[in-house]
C-alpha positions in Angstrom: 37.6 -19.5 138.3 35.5 -16.9 136.6 34.9 -16.9 132.9 36.8 -14.1 131.1 33.8 -13.3 128.9 31.7 -12.9 132.0 34.3 -10.5 133.5 34.4 -8.5 130.3 30.6 -8.2 130.2 30.5 -7.1 133.9 33.2 -4.5 133.2 31.3 -3.1 130.2 28.1 -3.0 132.3 30.0 -1.2 135.1 31.2 1.4 132.6 27.7 1.9 131.3 26.1 2.2 134.7 28.6 4.6 136.1 28.3 6.8 133.0 24.5 6.8 133.2 24.5 7.6 136.9 27.1 10.4 136.5 25.1 11.9 133.7 21.7 11.7 135.4 21.9 11.5 139.2 25.0 13.3 140.4 24.3 17.0 140.8 27.7 18.0 142.3 28.8 21.4 140.9 32.4 20.2 141.1 31.7 17.6 138.4 33.2 18.8 135.1 32.7 17.7 131.5 33.5 14.0 132.2 33.6 11.0 129.9 33.8 7.4 131.3 36.3 5.8 128.9 36.8 2.3 130.3 36.2 0.0 133.3 38.1 -3.0 134.3 37.0 -5.5 137.0 39.1 -8.2 138.7 38.5 -11.9 138.0 36.8 -12.3 141.4 34.4 -9.4 140.6 35.3 -7.6 143.9 37.2 -4.6 142.6 36.4 -2.4 139.6 38.6 0.4 138.2 36.8 3.1 136.2 38.8 5.3 133.9 37.6 8.8 133.0 38.7 11.9 131.2 37.8 15.5 132.0 37.7 18.4 129.7 39.4 21.3 131.3 42.5 22.3 133.3 44.0 20.8 136.4 41.4 22.5 138.6 38.5 20.9 136.7 40.3 17.5 137.0 40.8 17.9 140.7 37.1 19.0 141.2 35.8 16.1 139.2 38.0 13.7 141.2 36.6 15.1 144.5 33.0 14.8 143.2 33.5 11.2 142.1 35.1 10.3 145.4 32.2 11.8 147.3 29.6 10.0 145.1 31.5 6.7 145.3 29.1 5.1 147.8 26.0 5.9 145.7 27.7 4.6 142.6 28.8 1.4 144.3 25.3 0.7 145.5 23.8 1.4 142.1 26.3 -0.9 140.4 25.9 -3.6 143.0 22.1 -3.7 142.6 22.2 -3.6 138.8 24.8 -6.4 138.5 23.0 -8.7 141.0 26.2 -10.0 142.5 26.7 -11.2 146.1 29.3 -8.5 146.8 29.2 -5.1 145.2 32.6 -4.3 143.6 34.6 -1.5 145.2 35.0 1.4 142.7 38.3 3.1 142.1 38.4 6.1 139.8 41.5 6.7 137.7 42.1 9.8 135.5 42.7 8.5 132.0 45.5 10.7 130.5 45.4 9.3 127.0 45.1 12.8 125.5 48.3 13.9 127.2 50.1 10.8 126.0 48.9 11.4 122.5 50.1 14.9 122.6 53.5 13.8 123.9 53.8 11.1 121.1 52.8 13.7 118.5 55.5 16.0 119.8 58.1 13.2 119.6 57.1 12.3 116.0 57.3 16.0 115.0 60.8 16.2 116.5 61.8 13.0 114.6 60.5 14.4 111.3 62.4 17.7 111.8 65.6 15.7 112.6 65.1 13.6 109.5 64.6 16.7 107.4 67.8 18.2 108.8 69.7 15.0 107.9 68.4 15.0 104.4 69.3 18.6 104.0 72.9 17.9 105.2 73.2 14.8 103.0 72.1 16.8 99.9 75.1 19.1 100.3 77.6 16.4 101.3 80.7 15.6 99.3 83.0 12.6 99.4 85.9 12.9 101.9 88.4 11.6 99.4 88.4 10.8 95.7 85.1 9.9 94.1 86.7 6.4 93.2 88.9 5.4 96.1 90.0 2.1 94.6 92.9 1.8 92.2 91.9 0.4 88.9 94.5 -1.4 86.8 94.5 -1.3 83.1 92.2 -4.1 82.0 94.1 -4.9 78.8 97.4 -5.4 80.6 95.9 -7.7 83.2 94.2 -9.9 80.5 97.5 -10.2 78.5 99.4 -11.3 81.6 96.9 -14.0 82.4 97.1 -15.5 78.9 100.8 -15.6 78.9 101.1 -17.5 82.2 98.4 -20.1 81.5 99.1 -21.0 77.9 101.7 -23.5 76.6 103.7 -22.9 73.5 101.3 -25.0 71.5 98.3 -23.1 72.8 97.0 -25.8 75.1 96.2 -24.8 78.6 97.6 -26.9 81.5 97.0 -30.5 81.6 99.3 -33.3 80.9 101.3 -33.8 77.7 101.6 -37.1 75.8 
């Protein structure tokens, strides 16, 4: 069983190492404006997943993915030597599409705001379907007089037993 804190430290170190090597040693022209955003490593320290973002269109993303795939061996050996582990972790590169997800969520929130504004606009012009007061109100004075007449005896005492 590996300590979770140790796994997190190794994952952070993998992220830093890959970012450093990509910035300084890889001279592939296909490599675009890349940012290494995160790295995760399995508990047995054998497999590492490195997340990255690329500034640009789909062609730049495809070129960067190809450049990272071709440099995977050099990156793995550098990471393995730096970590000092018995087995160098295999590296898997995954395009981090956080920006696309953020844009999608922003679009959904804007659509919800527009729908709420439309509902508020319709509610402001709305009128009742029937009368403003749909319940029938009895004359309050007549109702009180009827209650007193039923509950009071001739001598003014309410209910109870007579002696």
